C-alpha positions, 0 to 999 in steps of 0.5 A: 153207130157202127164204123163203115169197116165194121159194117163191111166186116159183118157184111162179109162174115154173113156172106161167107157163112161165118167161115174164114176166108183162109183156113175154112174154119167157123170164126164164132166171134173171132172175126176180123176185116181182112183187107184183100189189098192191104191198106199199106198198098192203097187198099180201102175200107170197101165191101169188095176189099174187105173178107172176114178172117179169123184173128190167127189167119189175118195176123199170120199173113203179114207176120209170116211173110214180113217181106211182103204179104202174099196175095189172098190166094197164095195165103189161102193155099198155104194156110190149108196146106199148113192145116193138113199137115197139122201146123195150123193154127199157129198159137203164137204169132 
């Protein structure tokens, strides 16, 4: 039996058509549950708070901004700009 956050991750992946919420690239099997409001900030494992993100984008949101992860919309803009500049994905986070 799947855990609730696994079901929510799969629901988000299907709803997003297998595309990462941040880099807008196909995720294949490299899909993670991205909490839009981080659990450390009170976010919960609910469908409304979980989106599907590739592993690189999910890890980067917190690793690249140690003083506080940006909101999802700001981070998506950052990732897309980095991608256009040929600087995304970052291989070693």
